[in-house]
C-alpha positions as CSV (number, residue, x, y, z in Angstrom):
1,M,151.0,-226.8,12.8
2,V,148.6,-223.9,12.7
3,V,149.9,-220.3,12.7
4,G,148.2,-219.6,16.2
5,E,149.8,-222.8,17.7
6,K,153.3,-222.0,16.2
7,A,153.1,-218.5,17.6
8,F,152.2,-219.8,21.0
9,L,155.0,-222.3,21.2
10,G,157.4,-219.6,20.0
11,R,156.5,-217.4,22.9
12,L,156.6,-220.4,25.3
13,G,160.1,-221.3,24.0
14,A,161.3,-217.6,24.5
15,R,160.0,-217.8,28.1
16,L,162.0,-221.1,28.7
17,R,165.2,-219.8,27.1
18,S,164.9,-216.4,29.1
19,R,164.3,-218.3,32.5
20,R,167.2,-220.6,31.8
21,E,169.5,-217.7,31.1
22,E,168.2,-215.9,34.2
23,Q,169.1,-219.0,36.4
24,G,172.6,-219.1,34.6
25,L,172.1,-222.4,33.3
26,S,173.6,-224.0,30.2
27,L,171.5,-226.3,28.0
28,A,173.7,-229.1,29.1
29,E,172.9,-228.5,32.8
30,L,169.2,-228.1,32.1
31,A,169.4,-231.5,30.1
32,R,171.1,-233.2,33.2
33,R,168.6,-231.8,35.6
34,T,165.5,-232.9,33.4
35,G,166.8,-236.0,31.7
36,L,165.7,-234.4,28.4
37,S,168.2,-234.3,25.4
38,R,170.0,-231.0,24.5
39,R,168.5,-231.5,21.1
40,Y,165.0,-231.5,22.5
41,L,165.6,-228.6,24.7
42,T,167.0,-226.5,21.7
43,E,163.8,-227.5,19.7
44,A,161.6,-226.4,22.7
45,E,163.4,-223.0,23.2
46,A,163.0,-222.6,19.4
47,G,159.1,-223.1,19.7
48,R,159.3,-226.3,17.5
49,A,158.5,-228.9,20.3
50,N,155.0,-229.6,21.5
51,L,155.6,-230.0,25.1
52,S,153.5,-232.4,27.2
53,M,152.2,-231.1,30.7
54,G,154.6,-233.7,32.1
55,V,157.6,-232.2,30.3
56,L,156.6,-228.7,31.2
57,L,156.3,-229.6,34.9
58,E,159.9,-231.2,34.7
59,L,161.3,-228.0,33.2
60,A,159.5,-225.7,35.5
61,E,160.9,-227.6,38.6
62,A,164.3,-227.6,37.1
63,L,164.1,-223.8,36.5
64,G,162.9,-223.2,39.9
65,S,159.5,-222.0,38.5
66,R,155.9,-223.3,38.1
67,P,154.1,-224.4,34.9
68,S,151.7,-221.5,35.3
69,A,154.5,-218.9,35.5
70,L,156.1,-220.3,32.3
71,L,152.7,-220.3,30.5
72,A,151.7,-216.9,31.8
73,G,151.6,-214.5,28.8
74,A,152.3,-217.3,26.2
75,D,148.6,-217.1,25.2
76,E,148.6,-213.4,24.8
77,R,148.3,-212.0,21.3
78,P,151.7,-211.1,19.8
79,R,152.9,-207.5,20.5
80,E,152.2,-205.3,17.5
81,R,155.3,-203.3,18.2
82,I,158.0,-205.3,16.2
83,A,161.7,-204.4,16.8
84,L,164.5,-205.8,14.5
85,L,167.9,-206.2,15.9
86,G,171.1,-207.3,14.3
87,L,174.6,-205.8,13.2
88,R,174.9,-203.1,10.7
89,G,174.3,-204.9,7.3
90,A,171.6,-207.4,8.7
91,G,169.0,-205.7,6.6
92,K,167.0,-204.1,9.2
93,S,166.0,-201.1,7.3
94,T,165.2,-202.8,4.0
95,V,163.4,-205.8,5.7
96,G,161.7,-203.4,8.3
97,R,160.2,-201.3,5.4
98,E,158.8,-204.5,3.6
99,L,157.5,-205.6,6.9
100,A,155.8,-202.3,7.8
101,R,154.1,-202.4,4.4
102,L,152.8,-206.0,5.0
103,C,151.6,-205.0,8.5
104,E,150.1,-201.6,7.3
105,A,152.2,-200.1,10.3
106,P,154.6,-197.2,10.7
107,F,158.2,-197.9,10.1
108,V,160.8,-196.2,12.4
109,E,164.7,-196.0,12.5
110,L,165.8,-195.6,15.9
111,D,169.2,-194.2,15.0
112,A,167.6,-191.5,12.9
113,L,165.6,-190.5,16.0
114,V,168.8,-190.4,18.0
115,E,170.4,-188.0,15.4
116,E,167.3,-186.0,15.4
117,R,167.3,-185.6,19.2
118,A,171.0,-184.9,19.3
119,G,171.1,-182.6,16.4
120,L,174.0,-184.4,15.2
121,A,175.0,-187.3,12.9
122,L,175.8,-190.4,14.8
123,R,179.7,-190.3,14.0
124,E,179.8,-186.6,15.2
125,L,177.7,-187.6,18.4
126,F,180.4,-190.3,19.2
127,E,183.4,-188.0,18.4
128,L,182.1,-185.2,20.3
129,H,180.3,-186.6,23.3
130,G,181.2,-190.2,23.5
131,A,179.1,-193.5,24.0
132,E,177.5,-192.6,27.1
133,A,175.8,-189.7,25.4
134,F,174.7,-192.0,22.6
135,E,173.2,-194.4,25.1
136,R,171.3,-191.6,26.7
137,Y,169.9,-190.3,23.6
138,E,169.1,-193.9,22.5
139,A,167.1,-194.7,25.7
140,E,165.2,-191.3,25.1
141,A,164.5,-192.0,21.5
142,L,163.2,-195.4,22.4
143,E,160.7,-193.9,25.0
144,K,159.6,-191.6,22.3
145,V,158.9,-194.5,20.0
146,L,156.9,-196.2,22.7
147,S,154.7,-193.2,23.1
148,R,153.8,-193.2,19.7
149,G,151.3,-196.2,20.0
150,E,151.0,-199.9,19.8
151,R,151.7,-200.6,16.0
152,L,155.1,-200.1,14.4
153,V,158.0,-201.7,13.0
154,L,161.3,-200.5,14.6
155,A,164.9,-200.8,13.3
156,T,167.3,-200.6,16.1
157,G,171.0,-199.8,16.3
158,G,173.5,-202.7,16.1
159,S,174.9,-201.9,19.5
160,L,171.6,-201.7,21.4
161,V,171.9,-205.2,22.8
162,T,174.9,-204.1,24.7
163,H,172.9,-201.4,26.6
164,A,171.3,-203.6,29.2
165,A,168.6,-201.2,30.3
166,T,167.5,-200.2,27.0
167,F,167.6,-203.8,25.6
168,Q,165.4,-205.0,28.6
169,R,163.0,-202.1,27.9
170,L,162.8,-203.1,24.4
171,R,162.0,-206.8,25.2
172,E,159.4,-205.8,27.7
173,T,157.5,-203.7,25.2
174,C,158.2,-205.2,21.6
175,S,158.4,-208.4,19.8
176,T,162.0,-208.7,19.2
177,V,163.5,-210.3,16.0
178,W,167.2,-211.1,15.5
179,L,168.0,-210.9,11.6
180,R,170.8,-213.3,11.6
181,A,173.7,-213.2,8.9
182,E,177.2,-214.4,8.6
183,P,179.8,-211.8,9.0
184,E,180.9,-212.0,5.3
185,E,177.3,-211.0,4.5
186,H,177.0,-208.1,6.9
187,F,180.5,-206.8,5.3
188,A,179.2,-207.2,1.6
189,R,175.9,-205.6,2.2
190,V,177.4,-202.5,4.0
191,L,180.0,-202.1,1.1
192,G,177.2,-202.8,-1.4
193,Q,175.4,-199.6,0.0
194,G,178.4,-197.6,-0.9
195,D,179.7,-197.3,2.7
196,R,183.5,-197.6,2.7
197,R,183.7,-196.9,6.4
198,P,184.5,-200.5,7.5
199,M,187.7,-200.6,5.4
200,D,189.0,-197.0,5.9
201,A,192.4,-197.4,7.3
202,R,191.3,-200.8,8.9
203,P,193.0,-203.7,7.3
204,R,191.6,-206.2,9.9
205,A,188.1,-204.8,9.4
206,M,186.7,-208.3,8.6
207,D,188.3,-209.8,11.7
208,E,186.9,-206.9,14.0
209,L,183.4,-207.7,12.6
210,R,183.7,-211.4,13.4
211,A,184.8,-210.6,16.9
212,I,181.9,-208.2,17.4
213,L,179.3,-210.6,16.0
214,A,180.8,-213.4,18.4
215,A,180.7,-211.2,21.4
216,R,177.1,-210.1,20.8
217,E,175.7,-213.4,19.5
218,A,174.5,-214.5,23.1
219,L,172.7,-211.2,23.5
220,Y,171.1,-211.4,20.1
221,A,170.0,-214.8,20.8
222,R,167.8,-213.4,23.7
223,C,165.4,-212.0,21.0
224,D,161.9,-213.5,21.0
225,H,162.5,-214.7,17.4
226,V,165.5,-215.4,15.0
227,V,165.3,-215.2,11.4
228,T,168.2,-216.1,9.1
229,T,168.7,-213.8,6.2
230,S,171.2,-215.6,4.0
231,E,170.4,-215.7,0.3
232,K,166.9,-214.5,0.8
233,H,164.9,-211.5,-0.7
234,P,163.9,-208.9,1.8
235,L,160.2,-209.5,1.1
236,A,160.6,-213.2,1.8
237,I,162.3,-212.4,5.0
238,A,159.6,-210.0,6.0
239,R,156.9,-212.6,5.3
240,E,159.0,-215.0,7.4
241,V,159.1,-212.6,10.3
242,R,155.3,-212.0,10.0
243,S,154.6,-215.8,10.2
244,Q,156.9,-216.3,13.3
245,L,155.0,-213.6,15.0
246,G,151.6,-215.1,14.0
247,I,150.5,-212.0,12.4
248,A,147.8,-212.7,9.7
């Protein structure tokens, strides 16, 4: 499969998944409606199935849509704004810098912009003003990022997916990539950076991390692309992201 075709199918798969989720359908229910296997539908949503027009028509009817609506935008060039998502310790900053270098684009950390706008470190912002203030600053910081131009690599905060309006805005304006890792890897990477906060007075920190990841997994899965980071060098991950996005 050539890179252009792979990128096209990836965008089409993302549109199929998004439409299914909008309809509140599970993969099992969509399989029942279309007569297609769950395995095939999983491959289609992942951009690994070369759909025939007949299959596309069946899917469109089952999703209350039209083939033209599902295809609309799938042949567009990939957005040159790339947003990396995932929990703390996913590697967003490290991979983001490598990816920005490969793409010759600016690298931006959204949390750093939040701190700049608030005039406070994130911990102080939460302690003094609460989560609602953070969400407001985060939305404002994202708009500032979007005003900078069409080409950049953005590392987002781990909780952004739980802020519905901001996450929707991000998905509308950027190619979104979930850097997926196991809970143990998130934990080890944070500790490896010298950050002891996950363990401070929290003997069940690992269980809490697993619960957070489980609660957010369905949200992260709404990203356009998913890249597993386990046992991979940051440069290799950056190259894989670039390949998935169809960027030469």
